ZAVO-519182 format. One line per field, with one value per atom (N, C-alpha, C, CB): residue in three letters; y, x, z; residue number from 1. Coordinates in nm, 2 decimals. Glycine has a CB too. Layout:
aa: c(ALA:...)
Y: c(Y:...)
X: c(X:...)
Z: c(Z:...)
i: c(NUM:...)
END
This chain:
aa: c(MET:MET:MET:MET:PRO:PRO:PRO:PRO:LEU:LEU:LEU:LEU:THR:THR:THR:THR:LEU:LEU:LEU:LEU:ILE:ILE:ILE:ILE:LYS:LYS:LYS:LYS:GLU:GLU:GLU:GLU:THR:THR:THR:THR:GLY:GLY:GLY:GLY:ALA:ALA:ALA:ALA:GLY:GLY:GLY:GLY:LEU:LEU:LEU:LEU:VAL:VAL:VAL:VAL:ASP:ASP:ASP:ASP:ALA:ALA:ALA:ALA:ASN:ASN:ASN:ASN:SER:SER:SER:SER:TYR:TYR:TYR:TYR:ALA:ALA:ALA:ALA:ASP:ASP:ASP:ASP:VAL:VAL:VAL:VAL:ALA:ALA:ALA:ALA:ASP:ASP:ASP:ASP:GLY:GLY:GLY:GLY:ASP:ASP:ASP:ASP:ALA:ALA:ALA:ALA:TYR:TYR:TYR:TYR:HIS:HIS:HIS:HIS:ASP:ASP:ASP:ASP:GLY:GLY:GLY:GLY:HIS:HIS:HIS:HIS:LEU:LEU:LEU:LEU:TYR:TYR:TYR:TYR:ALA:ALA:ALA:ALA:SER:SER:SER:SER:ALA:ALA:ALA:ALA:TRP:TRP:TRP:TRP:THR:THR:THR:THR:ALA:ALA:ALA:ALA:ALA:ALA:ALA:ALA:SER:SER:SER:SER:ALA:ALA:ALA:ALA:ASP:ASP:ASP:ASP:GLN:GLN:GLN:GLN:LYS:LYS:LYS:LYS:ALA:ALA:ALA:ALA:VAL:VAL:VAL:VAL:ALA:ALA:ALA:ALA:LEU:LEU:LEU:LEU:VAL:VAL:VAL:VAL:MET:MET:MET:MET:ALA:ALA:ALA:ALA:SER:SER:SER:SER:ARG:ARG:ARG:ARG:LEU:LEU:LEU:LEU:ILE:ILE:ILE:ILE:ASP:ASP:ASP:ASP:ALA:ALA:ALA:ALA:GLU:GLU:GLU:GLU:TYR:TYR:TYR:TYR:GLN:GLN:GLN:GLN:PHE:PHE:PHE:PHE:GLY:GLY:GLY:GLY:GLY:GLY:GLY:GLY:THR:THR:THR:THR:ARG:ARG:ARG:ARG:ALA:ALA:ALA:ALA:VAL:VAL:VAL:VAL:ALA:ALA:ALA:ALA:THR:THR:THR:THR:GLN:GLN:GLN:GLN:SER:SER:SER:SER:LEU:LEU:LEU:LEU:GLN:GLN:GLN:GLN:TRP:TRP:TRP:TRP:PRO:PRO:PRO:PRO:ARG:ARG:ARG:ARG:ARG:ARG:ARG:ARG:GLN:GLN:GLN:GLN:CYS:CYS:CYS:CYS:ARG:ARG:ARG:ARG:ILE:ILE:ILE:ILE:LEU:LEU:LEU:LEU:ASP:ASP:ASP:ASP:ASP:ASP:ASP:ASP:GLU:GLU:GLU:GLU:ASP:ASP:ASP:ASP:ALA:ALA:ALA:ALA:LEU:LEU:LEU:LEU:ALA:ALA:ALA:ALA:GLU:GLU:GLU:GLU:ILE:ILE:ILE:ILE:MET:MET:MET:MET:VAL:VAL:VAL:VAL:PRO:PRO:PRO:PRO:LYS:LYS:LYS:LYS:ALA:ALA:ALA:ALA:VAL:VAL:VAL:VAL:VAL:VAL:VAL:VAL:GLN:GLN:GLN:GLN:ALA:ALA:ALA:ALA:THR:THR:THR:THR:CYS:CYS:CYS:CYS:GLU:GLU:GLU:GLU:LEU:LEU:LEU:LEU:ALA:ALA:ALA:ALA:ARG:ARG:ARG:ARG:GLU:GLU:GLU:GLU:LEU:LEU:LEU:LEU:LEU:LEU:LEU:LEU:LEU:LEU:LEU:LEU:VAL:VAL:VAL:VAL:ASP:ASP:ASP:ASP:ARG:ARG:ARG:ARG:THR:THR:THR:THR:ALA:ALA:ALA:ALA:SER:SER:SER:SER:PRO:PRO:PRO:PRO:ALA:ALA:ALA:ALA:GLY:GLY:GLY:GLY:GLU:GLU:GLU:GLU:GLY:GLY:GLY:GLY:LEU:LEU:LEU:LEU:LYS:LYS:LYS:LYS:TYR:TYR:TYR:TYR:TYR:TYR:TYR:TYR:ASN:ASN:ASN:ASN:ILE:ILE:ILE:ILE:ALA:ALA:ALA:ALA:GLY:GLY:GLY:GLY:VAL:VAL:VAL:VAL:GLN:GLN:GLN:GLN:THR:THR:THR:THR:GLY:GLY:GLY:GLY:TYR:TYR:TYR:TYR:ASP:ASP:ASP:ASP:LYS:LYS:LYS:LYS:ALA:ALA:ALA:ALA:ASP:ASP:ASP:ASP:THR:THR:THR:THR:ARG:ARG:ARG:ARG:PRO:PRO:PRO:PRO:VAL:VAL:VAL:VAL:ILE:ILE:ILE:ILE:PRO:PRO:PRO:PRO:GLY:GLY:GLY:GLY:VAL:VAL:VAL:VAL:VAL:VAL:VAL:VAL:GLN:GLN:GLN:GLN:ALA:ALA:ALA:ALA:LEU:LEU:LEU:LEU:LEU:LEU:LEU:LEU:ALA:ALA:ALA:ALA:LYS:LYS:LYS:LYS:TYR:TYR:TYR:TYR:GLY:GLY:GLY:GLY:VAL:VAL:VAL:VAL:LEU:LEU:LEU:LEU:ILE:ILE:ILE:ILE:SER:SER:SER:SER:ALA:ALA:ALA:ALA:LYS:LYS:LYS:LYS:SER:SER:SER:SER:GLY:GLY:GLY:GLY:ALA:ALA:ALA:ALA:VAL:VAL:VAL:VAL:LYS:LYS:LYS:LYS:LEU:LEU:LEU:LEU:THR:THR:THR:THR:ARG:ARG:ARG:ARG:VAL:VAL:VAL:VAL)
Y: c(0.48:0.52:0.58:0.40:0.70:0.76:0.69:0.91:0.70:0.64:0.71:0.64:0.64:0.70:0.68:0.64:0.79:0.78:0.77:0.90:0.67:0.66:0.66:0.53:0.77:0.79:0.71:0.94:0.65:0.58:0.68:0.48:0.67:0.77:0.73:0.80:0.61:0.56:0.46:0.67:0.44:0.35:0.21:0.40:0.18:0.05:0.01:-0.06:0.10:0.09:-0.03:0.22:-0.10:-0.22:-0.17:-0.31:-0.05:0.00:0.11:0.03:0.15:0.26:0.22:0.29:0.31:0.28:0.38:0.28:0.48:0.57:0.62:0.69:0.66:0.72:0.87:0.69:0.93:1.07:1.10:1.14:1.22:1.26:1.38:1.30:1.43:1.54:1.67:1.58:1.69:1.81:1.79:1.83:1.67:1.65:1.67:1.50:1.62:1.64:1.79:1.56:1.86:2.00:2.08:2.07:2.04:2.11:2.07:2.07:1.94:1.90:1.97:1.75:1.99:2.04:2.20:2.00:2.26:2.40:2.44:2.45:2.36:2.39:2.31:2.36:2.26:2.18:2.26:2.05:2.26:2.34:2.29:2.34:2.16:2.10:2.04:1.99:2.13:2.08:2.09:2.16:2.14:2.17:2.05:2.22:1.93:1.81:1.79:1.68:1.81:1.80:1.91:1.80:2.03:2.14:2.14:2.28:2.09:2.09:1.97:2.07:1.88:1.76:1.79:1.64:1.72:1.74:1.67:1.68:1.70:1.63:1.48:1.69:1.44:1.29:1.23:1.27:1.29:1.24:1.23:1.33:1.34:1.34:1.22:1.47:1.20:1.09:0.95:1.09:0.93:0.81:0.79:0.80:0.90:0.89:0.86:1.03:0.92:0.89:0.74:0.98:0.69:0.55:0.46:0.52:0.49:0.40:0.41:0.44:0.53:0.55:0.47:0.70:0.47:0.39:0.24:0.42:0.19:0.05:0.02:0.02:0.10:0.08:0.08:0.18:0.17:0.17:0.05:0.30:0.00:-0.12:-0.24:-0.14:-0.24:-0.36:-0.36:-0.35:-0.24:-0.24:-0.23:-0.12:-0.20:-0.19:-0.29:-0.05:-0.33:-0.41:-0.32:-0.54:-0.27:-0.18:-0.26:-0.09:-0.20:-0.26:-0.28:-0.17:-0.37:-0.40:-0.49:-0.28:-0.48:-0.56:-0.47:-0.68:-0.51:-0.43:-0.42:-0.50:-0.30:-0.27:-0.34:-0.12:-0.36:-0.43:-0.54:-0.33:-0.66:-0.77:-0.75:-0.90:-0.68:-0.66:-0.53:-0.67:-0.45:-0.33:-0.36:-0.24:-0.27:-0.29:-0.25:-0.22:-0.15:-0.10:-0.15:0.05:-0.13:-0.17:-0.08:-0.16:0.05:0.14:0.15:0.27:0.16:0.18:0.05:0.24:0.06:-0.05:-0.05:-0.04:-0.17:-0.19:-0.21:-0.31:-0.16:-0.19:-0.15:-0.33:-0.05:0.00:0.11:0.06:0.08:0.17:0.25:0.10:0.38:0.46:0.43:0.62:0.43:0.41:0.51:0.42:0.46:0.55:0.60:0.66:0.54:0.58:0.46:0.65:0.47:0.35:0.33:0.37:0.43:0.42:0.38:0.55:0.30:0.26:0.37:0.13:0.39:0.48:0.45:0.49:0.55:0.52:0.44:0.66:0.35:0.26:0.32:0.14:0.44:0.50:0.61:0.55:0.59:0.69:0.64:0.78:0.72:0.70:0.81:0.71:0.78:0.88:0.99:0.82:1.11:1.22:1.19:1.35:1.12:1.09:0.99:1.03:0.90:0.81:0.89:0.70:0.98:1.07:1.15:1.17:1.21:1.29:1.20:1.35:1.08:0.99:0.95:0.86:0.93:0.90:1.02:0.88:1.14:1.26:1.28:1.39:1.25:1.26:1.16:1.25:1.04:0.93:0.96:0.79:1.01:1.04:1.15:1.10:1.25:1.35:1.28:1.46:1.19:1.12:1.03:1.03:0.97:0.89:0.97:0.81:1.10:1.19:1.23:1.32:1.22:1.25:1.14:1.29:1.02:0.90:0.77:0.90:0.67:0.54:0.47:0.46:0.47:0.41:0.26:0.47:0.21:0.06:0.00:0.03:0.08:0.03:-0.04:0.14:-0.14:-0.20:-0.10:-0.32:-0.11:-0.02:-0.05:-0.03:0.06:0.04:-0.06:0.18:-0.15:-0.25:-0.37:-0.19:-0.38:-0.49:-0.62:-0.49:-0.70:-0.83:-0.83:-0.89:-0.71:-0.69:-0.64:-0.59:-0.68:-0.63:-0.53:-0.74:-0.56:-0.47:-0.48:-0.50:-0.37:-0.37:-0.31:-0.28:-0.38:-0.34:-0.31:-0.45:-0.20:-0.17:-0.08:-0.10:-0.13:-0.06:-0.01:0.07:-0.10:-0.07:0.01:-0.01:0.06:0.14:0.05:0.27:0.04:-0.04:0.04:-0.13:-0.01:0.05:-0.05:0.11:-0.01:-0.10:-0.06:-0.10:-0.16:-0.13:-0.18:-0.20:-0.10:-0.13:-0.18:-0.01:-0.31:-0.37:-0.32:-0.52:-0.27:-0.22:-0.08:-0.23:-0.01:0.13:0.15:0.21:0.12:0.13:0.22:-0.01:0.29:0.38:0.29:0.48:0.32:0.24:0.28:0.26:0.18:0.21:0.32:0.08:0.30:0.40:0.49:0.32:0.62:0.71:0.73:0.85:0.78:0.80:0.89:0.86:1.00:1.08:1.01:1.21:0.93:0.85:0.75:0.78:0.68:0.59:0.65:0.52:0.77:0.84:0.88:0.97:0.91:0.95:0.82:1.00:0.71:0.58:0.50:0.50:0.54:0.45:0.43:0.52:0.52:0.50:0.42:0.64:0.38:0.30:0.15:0.36:0.13:-0.01:-0.02:-0.05:-0.13:-0.15:-0.17:-0.27:-0.13:-0.15:-0.29:-0.05:-0.36:-0.50:-0.50:-0.58:-0.58:-0.58:-0.73:-0.53:-0.74:-0.88:-0.93:-0.87:-0.84:-0.88:-0.92:-0.77:-0.90:-0.92:-1.02:-0.79:-1.10:-1.20:-1.15:-1.34:-1.03:-0.98:-0.92:-0.87:-0.93:-0.88:-0.78:-0.99:-0.67:-0.57:-0.63:-0.43:-0.63:-0.67:-0.55:-0.75:-0.56:-0.45:-0.51:-0.38:-0.45:-0.50:-0.43:-0.47:-0.51:-0.46:-0.45:-0.55)
X: c(-1.17:-1.04:-1.05:-0.94:-1.00:-1.02:-0.94:-0.98:-0.99:-0.92:-0.79:-1.02:-0.69:-0.57:-0.56:-0.44:-0.57:-0.57:-0.43:-0.64:-0.39:-0.26:-0.27:-0.19:-0.22:-0.23:-0.13:-0.22:-0.17:-0.08:0.00:-0.15:0.14:0.23:0.27:0.34:0.25:0.30:0.41:0.35:0.45:0.55:0.50:0.62:0.37:0.32:0.32:0.40:0.27:0.27:0.19:0.22:0.23:0.16:0.05:0.26:0.05:-0.05:-0.14:0.01:-0.13:-0.21:-0.35:-0.16:-0.44:-0.58:-0.66:-0.64:-0.59:-0.66:-0.58:-0.71:-0.64:-0.57:-0.56:-0.64:-0.63:-0.63:-0.63:-0.75:-0.58:-0.59:-0.69:-0.45:-0.71:-0.81:-0.77:-0.83:-0.64:-0.59:-0.62:-0.44:-0.61:-0.65:-0.79:-0.61:-0.88:-1.02:-1.06:-1.09:-0.99:-1.02:-0.99:-0.95:-0.87:-0.83:-0.92:-0.68:-0.96:-1.05:-1.19:-1.08:-1.24:-1.37:-1.37:-1.43:-1.25:-1.25:-1.31:-1.10:-1.30:-1.35:-1.48:-1.25:-1.55:-1.66:-1.79:-1.66:-1.88:-2.00:-2.09:-2.08:-2.09:-2.18:-2.09:-2.26:-2.01:-1.91:-1.97:-1.79:-2.09:-2.14:-2.13:-2.28:-2.16:-2.15:-2.01:-2.21:-1.91:-1.77:-1.73:-1.68:-1.76:-1.71:-1.78:-1.74:-1.90:-1.97:-1.92:-2.12:-1.85:-1.80:-1.68:-1.77:-1.66:-1.54:-1.42:-1.56:-1.30:-1.18:-1.19:-1.06:-1.24:-1.25:-1.35:-1.30:-1.47:-1.57:-1.51:-1.69:-1.43:-1.37:-1.27:-1.30:-1.19:-1.10:-1.16:-1.01:-1.27:-1.34:-1.41:-1.45:-1.46:-1.52:-1.42:-1.59:-1.30:-1.19:-1.14:-1.07:-1.13:-1.09:-1.20:-1.07:-1.32:-1.43:-1.44:-1.57:-1.42:-1.42:-1.31:-1.40:-1.19:-1.08:-1.11:-0.95:-1.17:-1.21:-1.31:-1.28:-1.41:-1.51:-1.45:-1.63:-1.36:-1.30:-1.22:-1.20:-1.14:-1.07:-1.16:-0.98:-1.27:-1.37:-1.44:-1.46:-1.47:-1.56:-1.48:-1.65:-1.35:-1.28:-1.17:-1.22:-1.15:-1.03:-0.95:-1.07:-0.83:-0.75:-0.65:-0.67:-0.60:-0.50:-0.37:-0.48:-0.29:-0.16:-0.17:-0.09:-0.06:-0.06:-0.01:0.04:-0.03:0.02:0.17:-0.01:0.22:0.37:0.44:0.39:0.39:0.45:0.36:0.49:0.41:0.32:0.25:0.41:0.32:0.26:0.18:0.37:0.16:0.09:-0.06:0.09:-0.12:-0.25:-0.36:-0.27:-0.34:-0.43:-0.40:-0.45:-0.49:-0.46:-0.35:-0.59:-0.34:-0.24:-0.13:-0.30:-0.01:0.04:0.04:0.18:0.04:0.03:0.15:-0.10:0.19:0.28:0.21:0.38:0.26:0.21:0.06:0.22:0.02:-0.12:-0.12:-0.18:-0.18:-0.19:-0.32:-0.17:-0.30:-0.42:-0.48:-0.39:-0.61:-0.67:-0.61:-0.82:-0.59:-0.53:-0.40:-0.63:-0.32:-0.18:-0.09:-0.17:0.02:0.11:0.19:0.20:0.22:0.31:0.23:0.38:0.29:0.23:0.26:0.29:0.18:0.20:0.32:0.08:0.38:0.50:0.45:0.56:0.54:0.50:0.49:0.59:0.55:0.56:0.46:0.70:0.34:0.24:0.10:0.25:0.02:-0.13:-0.18:-0.19:-0.24:-0.29:-0.38:-0.36:-0.37:-0.45:-0.60:-0.42:-0.64:-0.78:-0.83:-0.80:-0.74:-0.78:-0.79:-0.67:-0.70:-0.72:-0.85:-0.59:-0.88:-1.00:-1.12:-1.00:-1.12:-1.23:-1.26:-1.21:-1.15:-1.16:-1.23:-1.02:-1.19:-1.25:-1.40:-1.17:-1.43:-1.57:-1.66:-1.57:-1.61:-1.69:-1.70:-1.62:-1.60:-1.60:-1.72:-1.47:-1.73:-1.83:-1.97:-1.82:-1.98:-2.11:-2.14:-2.10:-2.04:-2.07:-2.11:-1.94:-2.07:-2.11:-2.26:-2.02:-2.31:-2.45:-2.54:-2.46:-2.50:-2.59:-2.51:-2.69:-2.56:-2.49:-2.52:-2.54:-2.42:-2.44:-2.43:-2.34:-2.39:-2.38:-2.51:-2.26:-2.60:-2.72:-2.81:-2.80:-2.89:-2.99:-3.10:-3.05:-3.14:-3.25:-3.38:-3.26:-3.46:-3.60:-3.67:-3.67:-3.74:-3.82:-3.74:-3.90:-3.62:-3.54:-3.61:-3.40:-3.62:-3.69:-3.84:-3.67:-3.90:-4.04:-4.06:-4.10:-4.18:-4.22:-4.33:-4.27:-4.42:-4.53:-4.55:-4.66:-4.60:-4.63:-4.77:-4.52:-4.86:-5.00:-5.03:-5.09:-5.08:-5.12:-5.25:-5.01:-5.35:-5.48:-5.53:-5.47:-5.51:-5.56:-5.47:-5.69:-5.36:-5.26:-5.14:-5.21:-5.12:-5.02:-4.90:-5.07:-4.78:-4.65:-4.57:-4.57:-4.53:-4.45:-4.30:-4.50:-4.21:-4.07:-4.01:-4.00:-3.92:-3.85:-3.71:-3.84:-3.69:-3.56:-3.44:-3.56:-3.46:-3.36:-3.32:-3.40:-3.41:-3.38:-3.32:-3.51:-3.19:-3.12:-3.00:-3.07:-2.96:-2.84:-2.72:-2.84:-2.63:-2.50:-2.41:-2.43:-2.33:-2.24:-2.14:-2.17:-2.09:-2.00:-2.07:-1.88:-2.08:-2.16:-2.09:-2.17:-2.17:-2.13:-2.00:-2.24:-1.99:-1.88:-1.75:-1.90:-1.76:-1.64:-1.61:-1.67:-1.71:-1.69:-1.61:-1.82:-1.65:-1.59:-1.44:-1.67:-1.41:-1.28:-1.19:-1.27:-1.24:-1.16:-1.16:-1.21:-1.25:-1.27:-1.14:-1.37:-1.05:-0.93:-0.82:-0.87:-0.84:-0.75:-0.79:-0.71:-0.92:-0.97:-1.12:-0.94:-1.18:-1.32:-1.39:-1.34:-1.52:-1.61:-1.65:-1.73:-1.63:-1.67:-1.82:-1.60:-1.89:-2.04:-2.08:-2.10:-2.16:-2.21:-2.30:-2.29:-2.36:-2.45:-2.38:-2.55:-2.25:-2.18:-2.07:-2.12:-2.06:-1.95:-1.85:-2.00:-1.87:-1.78:-1.65:-1.85:-1.54:-1.42:-1.37:-1.31:-1.31:-1.26:-1.13:-1.24:-1.11:-0.99:-0.90:-1.02:-0.78:-0.68:-0.56:-0.64:-0.53:-0.41:-0.29:-0.43:-0.18:-0.06:0.05:-0.01)
Z: c(2.08:2.04:1.90:2.04:1.87:1.74:1.63:1.75:1.51:1.40:1.37:1.28:1.33:1.28:1.13:1.35:1.05:0.91:0.87:0.85:0.78:0.73:0.58:0.78:0.52:0.37:0.30:0.34:0.19:0.10:0.03:0.00:0.04:-0.02:-0.16:0.07:-0.20:-0.32:-0.29:-0.41:-0.17:-0.12:-0.10:0.00:-0.11:-0.08:0.06:-0.16:0.14:0.29:0.34:0.36:0.44:0.49:0.58:0.56:0.63:0.72:0.67:0.85:0.54:0.49:0.49:0.34:0.51:0.51:0.43:0.65:0.36:0.28:0.17:0.37:0.06:-0.06:-0.04:-0.19:0.05:0.07:0.22:0.00:0.26:0.40:0.40:0.46:0.52:0.54:0.46:0.69:0.46:0.38:0.23:0.40:0.18:0.04:0.02:0.00:0.11:0.10:0.11:0.21:0.20:0.21:0.08:0.33:0.02:-0.10:-0.22:-0.14:-0.23:-0.33:-0.32:-0.32:-0.20:-0.18:-0.19:-0.05:-0.19:-0.21:-0.34:-0.20:-0.44:-0.57:-0.60:-0.68:-0.50:-0.52:-0.49:-0.43:-0.58:-0.57:-0.45:-0.70:-0.43:-0.32:-0.21:-0.39:-0.15:-0.05:0.09:-0.06:0.11:0.25:0.34:0.24:0.29:0.38:0.43:0.31:0.34:0.38:0.47:0.25:0.44:0.52:0.66:0.45:0.67:0.80:0.89:0.78:0.84:0.91:1.00:0.82:1.11:1.19:1.12:1.33:1.17:1.11:1.13:1.18:1.25:1.27:1.18:1.42:1.15:1.06:0.92:1.06:0.88:0.75:0.73:0.72:0.84:0.83:0.82:0.96:0.89:0.88:0.75:0.99:0.69:0.56:0.45:0.52:0.46:0.37:0.38:0.39:0.50:0.51:0.45:0.66:0.48:0.43:0.28:0.49:0.22:0.08:0.01:0.04:0.08:0.02:0.03:0.10:0.13:0.14:0.03:0.28:0.01:-0.09:-0.23:-0.08:-0.26:-0.39:-0.41:-0.40:-0.31:-0.33:-0.34:-0.20:-0.28:-0.28:-0.42:-0.17:-0.47:-0.59:-0.72:-0.58:-0.72:-0.84:-0.86:-0.85:-0.99:-1.03:-1.12:-1.10:-1.06:-1.14:-1.22:-1.04:-1.33:-1.42:-1.35:-1.54:-1.41:-1.35:-1.23:-1.33:-1.15:-1.03:-0.92:-1.04:-0.79:-0.68:-0.69:-0.54:-0.65:-0.66:-0.56:-0.65:-0.44:-0.33:-0.27:-0.21:-0.26:-0.22:-0.09:-0.22:0.00:0.14:0.16:0.24:0.05:0.07:0.10:-0.06:0.18:0.23:0.13:0.36:0.05:-0.05:-0.19:-0.04:-0.29:-0.42:-0.49:-0.50:-0.45:-0.51:-0.42:-0.54:-0.46:-0.60:-0.68:-0.60:-0.82:-0.91:-1.00:-0.99:-1.05:-1.15:-1.28:-1.12:-1.39:-1.52:-1.54:-1.56:-1.47:-1.49:-1.60:-1.35:-1.70:-1.82:-1.82:-1.95:-1.85:-1.87:-2.01:-1.85:-2.02:-2.15:-2.25:-2.15:-2.37:-2.48:-2.45:-2.51:-2.37:-2.34:-2.34:-2.20:-2.42:-2.43:-2.30:-2.54:-2.23:-2.11:-1.99:-2.09:-1.90:-1.78:-1.68:-1.72:-1.58:-1.47:-1.39:-1.38:-1.33:-1.24:-1.13:-1.19:-1.08:-0.97:-0.83:-0.97:-0.82:-0.69:-0.67:-0.66:-0.71:-0.70:-0.69:-0.83:-0.63:-0.64:-0.73:-0.49:-0.84:-0.93:-0.87:-1.05:-0.92:-0.86:-0.87:-0.94:-0.98:-0.99:-0.89:-1.13:-0.84:-0.73:-0.60:-0.72:-0.58:-0.46:-0.47:-0.44:-0.58:-0.60:-0.59:-0.74:-0.64:-0.63:-0.48:-0.71:-0.41:-0.27:-0.19:-0.20:-0.23:-0.16:-0.20:-0.20:-0.33:-0.37:-0.30:-0.53:-0.30:-0.23:-0.08:-0.26:-0.02:0.12:0.15:0.17:0.06:0.07:0.06:-0.03:-0.04:-0.06:0.06:-0.18:0.13:0.24:0.36:0.28:0.37:0.48:0.46:0.48:0.34:0.31:0.34:0.16:0.30:0.31:0.31:0.19:0.38:0.38:0.25:0.51:0.16:0.03:0.04:-0.07:0.15:0.16:0.22:0.25:0.27:0.33:0.23:0.40:0.27:0.19:0.15:0.26:0.02:-0.02:0.04:-0.18:0.05:0.11:0.03:0.10:0.10:0.03:-0.03:-0.08:0.01:-0.04:-0.01:0.03:-0.11:-0.10:-0.12:0.04:-0.13:-0.15:-0.30:-0.05:-0.35:-0.48:-0.45:-0.58:-0.36:-0.32:-0.17:-0.40:-0.12:0.03:0.04:0.11:0.11:0.12:0.27:0.07:0.30:0.44:0.43:0.52:0.49:0.50:0.36:0.58:0.26:0.12:0.04:0.13:0.10:0.02:-0.02:0.11:-0.15:-0.20:-0.24:-0.31:-0.20:-0.25:-0.33:-0.13:-0.45:-0.53:-0.52:-0.67:-0.54:-0.54:-0.67:-0.41:-0.73:-0.85:-0.80:-0.95:-0.81:-0.76:-0.85:-0.77:-0.97:-1.05:-1.02:-1.20:-0.95:-0.92:-0.78:-0.93:-0.77:-0.65:-0.66:-0.60:-0.56:-0.56:-0.56:-0.44:-0.66:-0.66:-0.54:-0.79:-0.49:-0.38:-0.43:-0.34:-0.55:-0.61:-0.71:-0.69:-0.67:-0.75:-0.89:-0.68:-0.99:-1.12:-1.14:-1.20:-1.06:-1.07:-1.03:-0.98:-0.92:-0.88:-0.99:-0.74:-1.04:-1.15:-1.27:-1.20:-1.30:-1.41:-1.38:-1.44:-1.26:-1.22:-1.22:-1.08:-1.19:-1.19:-1.32:-1.08:-1.41:-1.53:-1.61:-1.62:-1.62:-1.70:-1.63:-1.73:-1.51:-1.44:-1.41:-1.31:-1.43:-1.40:-1.43:-1.26:-1.38:-1.41:-1.28:-1.50:-1.27:-1.16:-1.16:-1.17:-1.05:-1.04:-1.02:-0.93:-1.11:-1.10:-1.07:-1.23:-0.97:-0.94:-1.05:-0.80:-1.13:-1.24:-1.37:-1.26:-1.37:-1.50:-1.49:-1.54:-1.59:-1.60:-1.70:-1.64:-1.76:-1.86:-1.79:-1.94:-1.87:-1.82:-1.93:-1.80:-1.89:-1.99:-2.04:-1.92:-2.17:-2.24:-2.26:-2.37:-2.22:-2.24:-2.31:-2.11:-2.42:-2.50:-2.45:-2.65:-2.43:-2.38:-2.49:-2.26)
i: c(1:1:1:1:2:2:2:2:3:3:3:3:4:4:4:4:5:5:5:5:6:6:6:6:7:7:7:7:8:8:8:8:9:9:9:9:10:10:10:10:11:11:11:11:12:12:12:12:13:13:13:13:14:14:14:14:15:15:15:15:16:16:16:16:17:17:17:17:18:18:18:18:19:19:19:19:20:20:20:20:21:21:21:21:22:22:22:22:23:23:23:23:24:24:24:24:25:25:25:25:26:26:26:26:27:27:27:27:28:28:28:28:29:29:29:29:30:30:30:30:31:31:31:31:32:32:32:32:33:33:33:33:34:34:34:34:35:35:35:35:36:36:36:36:37:37:37:37:38:38:38:38:39:39:39:39:40:40:40:40:41:41:41:41:42:42:42:42:43:43:43:43:44:44:44:44:45:45:45:45:46:46:46:46:47:47:47:47:48:48:48:48:49:49:49:49:50:50:50:50:51:51:51:51:52:52:52:52:53:53:53:53:54:54:54:54:55:55:55:55:56:56:56:56:57:57:57:57:58:58:58:58:59:59:59:59:60:60:60:60:61:61:61:61:62:62:62:62:63:63:63:63:64:64:64:64:65:65:65:65:66:66:66:66:67:67:67:67:68:68:68:68:69:69:69:69:70:70:70:70:71:71:71:71:72:72:72:72:73:73:73:73:74:74:74:74:75:75:75:75:76:76:76:76:77:77:77:77:78:78:78:78:79:79:79:79:80:80:80:80:81:81:81:81:82:82:82:82:83:83:83:83:84:84:84:84:85:85:85:85:86:86:86:86:87:87:87:87:88:88:88:88:89:89:89:89:90:90:90:90:91:91:91:91:92:92:92:92:93:93:93:93:94:94:94:94:95:95:95:95:96:96:96:96:97:97:97:97:98:98:98:98:99:99:99:99:100:100:100:100:101:101:101:101:102:102:102:102:103:103:103:103:104:104:104:104:105:105:105:105:106:106:106:106:107:107:107:107:108:108:108:108:109:109:109:109:110:110:110:110:111:111:111:111:112:112:112:112:113:113:113:113:114:114:114:114:115:115:115:115:116:116:116:116:117:117:117:117:118:118:118:118:119:119:119:119:120:120:120:120:121:121:121:121:122:122:122:122:123:123:123:123:124:124:124:124:125:125:125:125:126:126:126:126:127:127:127:127:128:128:128:128:129:129:129:129:130:130:130:130:131:131:131:131:132:132:132:132:133:133:133:133:134:134:134:134:135:135:135:135:136:136:136:136:137:137:137:137:138:138:138:138:139:139:139:139:140:140:140:140:141:141:141:141:142:142:142:142:143:143:143:143:144:144:144:144:145:145:145:145:146:146:146:146:147:147:147:147:148:148:148:148:149:149:149:149:150:150:150:150:151:151:151:151:152:152:152:152:153:153:153:153:154:154:154:154:155:155:155:155:156:156:156:156:157:157:157:157:158:158:158:158:159:159:159:159:160:160:160:160:161:161:161:161:162:162:162:162:163:163:163:163:164:164:164:164:165:165:165:165:166:166:166:166:167:167:167:167:168:168:168:168:169:169:169:169:170:170:170:170:171:171:171:171:172:172:172:172)
END
């Protein structure tokens, strides 16, 4: 059964599963230098990538403020979410353009490679076969959320890191 993509409109939908739809992704990638993975994908593949990107963003980020509607399925829309260096909170009936763009960017990355897969050599420090030794650097792993997506989302919240116990302090 094909996936039904339901875009969050800013109303706090109980059944939304994406911050962007295929039309948003197509428009975003029109101005993208490395859009070939997106443009080569089918509409169904694009929809699945957008839904998975939205899931990963929600799982990996803690956004400012609180959910606008208690029953909404995604983290956006938000109440009292302030942009860094801005006194005013965002409107409650919106998903910021940067969140839509971050979803589109991450969806393209997911079409290229499974960013959620375990890295090669996980659990190994060295591997020896027939006298040839291969070493693995456990610190050198691809992040689930790429740097470009992190930059797009940085002004709305913080990336949750399993390695950190630090919390970003925001003055209200």
